[in-house]
TISE-142745 format. One record per residue: residue in one letter; x, y, z of N, C-alpha, C in turn. Coordinates in Angstrom, 2 decimals. Example, Ala and Ser with C-alpha at 12.3 -4.5 7.8 and 13.67 -1.06 7.14 Angstrom:
BEGIN
{'A', {13.19, -5.69, 7.80}, {12.30, -4.50, 7.80}, {13.20, -3.30, 7.80}} {'S', {12.85, -2.25, 7.08}, {13.67, -1.06, 7.14}, {12.90, 0.03, 7.87}} 
! end
This chain:
BEGIN
{'M', {109.87, 124.76, -4.60}, {109.59, 125.28, -5.95}, {109.53, 124.41, -6.62}} {'S', {107.34, 124.65, -7.47}, {107.35, 123.82, -8.24}, {108.25, 123.54, -9.42}} {'T', {107.58, 122.66, -9.96}, {108.11, 122.45, -11.58}, {107.42, 123.79, -12.55}} {'G', {108.30, 124.43, -13.47}, {107.27, 125.27, -14.25}, {107.26, 126.50, -13.87}} {'S', {107.62, 127.10, -12.74}, {107.70, 128.63, -12.18}, {108.83, 128.97, -11.91}} {'T', {108.78, 130.09, -11.72}, {109.75, 130.88, -11.91}, {110.58, 131.37, -10.64}} {'P', {111.85, 130.94, -10.51}, {112.35, 130.87, -9.13}, {112.32, 132.45, -8.07}} {'K', {112.53, 132.72, -7.49}, {112.41, 133.96, -6.56}, {113.33, 133.26, -5.23}} {'P', {114.04, 134.69, -5.12}, {115.54, 134.71, -4.33}, {115.03, 134.31, -2.92}} {'G', {115.94, 133.00, -2.71}, {115.77, 132.45, -1.42}, {114.91, 131.00, -1.68}} {'D', {114.44, 130.85, -2.71}, {114.05, 129.24, -3.08}, {115.23, 128.63, -3.34}} {'T', {115.19, 127.03, -3.07}, {116.33, 126.17, -3.22}, {115.37, 125.44, -3.89}} {'V', {116.92, 125.24, -4.94}, {116.04, 124.44, -6.37}, {117.50, 123.63, -7.03}} {'S', {117.25, 122.63, -7.55}, {117.87, 121.52, -7.98}, {117.71, 121.68, -9.62}} {'V', {118.35, 121.69, -10.88}, {118.25, 121.96, -12.00}, {119.58, 120.85, -12.63}} {'T', {119.52, 120.28, -13.54}, {119.76, 119.67, -14.52}, {120.16, 120.09, -15.66}} {'L', {121.42, 120.38, -16.21}, {121.70, 120.94, -17.13}, {122.03, 120.22, -18.33}} {'H', {122.18, 120.46, -19.68}, {122.24, 120.31, -20.71}, {123.19, 118.68, -21.20}} {'N', {124.57, 119.34, -19.99}, {125.63, 118.67, -19.65}, {125.47, 117.14, -18.74}} {'K', {124.82, 117.63, -18.23}, {123.77, 116.66, -17.21}, {124.28, 116.89, -15.80}} {'E', {124.79, 118.14, -15.99}, {125.46, 118.51, -14.46}, {124.23, 118.88, -13.48}} {'T', {124.37, 118.42, -12.41}, {123.10, 119.20, -11.63}, {123.79, 120.01, -10.55}} {'I', {122.77, 121.18, -10.76}, {123.17, 122.49, -10.05}, {122.27, 122.35, -8.56}} {'E', {122.55, 122.14, -7.43}, {121.98, 122.43, -6.26}, {121.98, 123.50, -5.54}} {'G', {120.97, 124.64, -4.97}, {121.28, 125.38, -3.82}, {120.22, 126.77, -3.90}} {'T', {120.30, 127.74, -3.27}, {119.65, 128.77, -3.28}, {119.88, 129.56, -4.13}} {'V', {118.32, 130.09, -4.72}, {118.51, 131.18, -5.83}, {118.82, 132.80, -5.01}} {'E', {120.21, 133.49, -5.28}, {120.47, 134.62, -4.82}, {119.62, 136.20, -5.47}} {'W', {119.58, 135.60, -6.76}, {118.70, 136.98, -7.93}, {118.73, 136.25, -9.14}} {'V', {117.28, 136.97, -9.32}, {116.98, 136.65, -10.54}, {116.53, 138.05, -11.90}} {'D', {116.91, 137.75, -12.91}, {116.97, 139.12, -13.73}, {115.93, 138.36, -14.74}} {'G', {115.69, 138.84, -15.83}, {114.44, 138.41, -17.01}, {114.93, 137.43, -17.57}} {'N', {116.53, 136.73, -17.60}, {117.44, 136.27, -18.25}, {117.45, 134.71, -17.56}} {'G', {117.81, 134.89, -15.92}, {117.85, 133.88, -15.54}, {118.24, 133.83, -13.95}} {'A', {118.84, 132.94, -13.38}, {119.13, 133.17, -12.20}, {120.35, 132.66, -11.87}} {'W', {120.76, 133.56, -10.35}, {121.81, 133.06, -10.16}, {121.93, 132.43, -8.97}} {'I', {122.29, 130.93, -9.14}, {122.08, 129.79, -8.30}, {123.65, 129.44, -7.22}} {'K', {123.36, 129.90, -5.51}, {124.36, 129.76, -5.31}, {124.55, 128.16, -4.41}} {'G', {125.54, 127.25, -5.11}, {125.48, 125.85, -4.16}, {126.33, 126.16, -3.37}} {'A', {126.66, 124.71, -2.90}, {127.14, 124.00, -2.20}, {128.89, 124.53, -2.03}} {'Q', {129.32, 123.78, -3.51}, {130.95, 124.12, -4.04}, {131.24, 125.26, -4.81}} {'R', {130.28, 126.02, -5.71}, {130.51, 126.90, -6.31}, {128.68, 127.84, -6.40}} {'A', {128.81, 129.07, -7.38}, {127.99, 129.96, -8.02}, {127.84, 129.69, -9.41}} {'R', {126.37, 129.56, -9.90}, {126.30, 129.42, -11.47}, {125.22, 130.29, -11.77}} {'W', {124.79, 130.64, -13.25}, {123.90, 131.76, -13.36}, {123.69, 130.36, -14.83}} {'V', {121.62, 130.09, -14.16}, {121.49, 129.72, -15.08}, {119.75, 130.18, -15.84}} {'P', {120.18, 129.64, -17.16}, {119.27, 130.18, -17.93}, {117.28, 129.94, -17.34}} {'I', {116.64, 131.24, -17.64}, {115.79, 130.61, -17.04}, {114.22, 129.89, -17.63}} {'E', {115.08, 129.40, -18.84}, {113.90, 127.94, -19.48}, {114.05, 126.52, -18.44}} {'Y', {115.36, 126.63, -18.03}, {115.68, 125.25, -17.06}, {114.30, 125.22, -15.91}} {'F', {113.79, 126.67, -15.67}, {112.81, 126.63, -14.63}, {111.80, 126.32, -15.16}} {'V', {111.34, 127.46, -15.94}, {110.06, 127.20, -16.86}, {109.42, 126.45, -17.43}} {'R', {110.03, 125.84, -18.58}, {109.88, 124.56, -19.15}, {111.22, 123.37, -19.13}} {'P', {111.20, 122.94, -18.10}, {112.58, 121.79, -17.88}, {112.24, 121.17, -19.19}} {'D', {111.30, 120.45, -19.58}, {110.68, 119.16, -20.28}, {111.30, 119.58, -21.96}} {'L', {111.45, 121.05, -22.36}, {111.90, 121.46, -23.04}, {113.36, 121.56, -23.04}} {'V', {113.61, 121.55, -22.54}, {115.74, 121.60, -21.92}, {116.03, 120.61, -21.85}} {'N', {115.48, 119.75, -21.32}, {115.94, 118.07, -20.71}, {114.52, 117.78, -20.84}} {'P', {114.25, 117.38, -21.95}, {113.03, 116.10, -22.45}, {113.77, 114.57, -21.92}} {'P', {112.45, 114.05, -21.61}, {112.61, 112.62, -20.75}, {113.17, 111.75, -21.83}} {'P', {114.29, 110.48, -21.64}, {114.73, 109.87, -22.55}, {113.89, 109.35, -23.29}} {'K', {113.40, 108.94, -24.40}, {112.42, 107.84, -25.41}, {112.77, 106.47, -25.15}} {'P', {111.78, 105.83, -25.27}, {112.30, 104.56, -25.38}, {112.38, 103.93, -26.22}} {'A', {113.06, 102.70, -26.27}, {113.69, 102.41, -27.54}, {112.50, 101.87, -28.40}} {'S', {111.79, 101.75, -28.04}, {110.24, 101.27, -29.30}, {110.40, 102.20, -29.80}} {'E', {110.18, 103.86, -29.17}, {109.93, 104.70, -30.23}, {111.13, 105.35, -30.74}} {'L', {112.38, 104.99, -30.81}, {113.52, 105.22, -31.43}, {114.01, 104.88, -32.70}} {'G', {112.56, 104.08, -33.18}, {113.08, 103.19, -34.78}, {113.77, 102.37, -34.56}} {'E', {114.50, 102.27, -33.64}, {115.05, 100.87, -33.08}, {114.49, 99.16, -33.82}} {'K', {115.05, 99.24, -34.28}, {114.66, 97.29, -35.29}, {114.78, 96.16, -34.70}} {'A', {114.21, 95.22, -34.21}, {114.58, 93.78, -34.02}, {115.88, 93.76, -35.00}} {'P', {116.95, 92.65, -34.48}, {118.60, 92.67, -35.60}, {117.28, 91.04, -37.10}} {'K', {117.88, 91.40, -37.87}, {117.37, 90.75, -39.28}, {118.23, 89.21, -38.91}} {'A', {117.50, 88.18, -38.78}, {118.31, 87.03, -39.16}, {118.73, 86.46, -39.86}} {'R', {119.63, 85.98, -39.93}, {121.12, 85.61, -41.11}, {119.92, 85.42, -42.13}} {'K', {120.50, 85.47, -42.89}, {120.09, 84.76, -44.34}, {120.86, 83.20, -44.41}} {'E', {119.75, 82.61, -45.00}, {120.41, 80.97, -45.26}, {120.00, 80.49, -46.11}} {'D', {121.44, 79.73, -46.60}, {121.63, 79.82, -48.33}, {120.75, 78.71, -48.68}} {'S', {119.44, 79.09, -49.29}, {117.73, 77.69, -50.02}, {118.46, 77.81, -51.03}} {'E', {119.22, 77.49, -51.50}, {119.91, 76.67, -53.09}, {120.25, 75.72, -52.79}} {'S', {120.72, 74.68, -53.06}, {121.76, 73.40, -52.64}, {122.44, 73.07, -53.87}} {'E', {123.74, 72.69, -53.58}, {124.77, 72.94, -54.73}, {124.50, 71.05, -55.26}} {'E', {124.53, 71.03, -56.81}, {124.21, 70.15, -56.93}, {125.13, 69.50, -58.20}} 
! end
């Protein structure tokens, strides 16, 4: 199954959910809101958004440079000398 398309019964899929759980299995049935995936260990209903726009549901992690993280500041040295 290609990314960004609605699954059909019989398709083999692999979907990663918000909680980082990956569901791998065969699509049993599809309704307007999601798909029933039957995996090796258990079956699970998955919302259709995970198939149609996986980038919106599970966006890729941003690089540290885009997170607004700054390099640690240098320690301030006392520039005043005691007299």
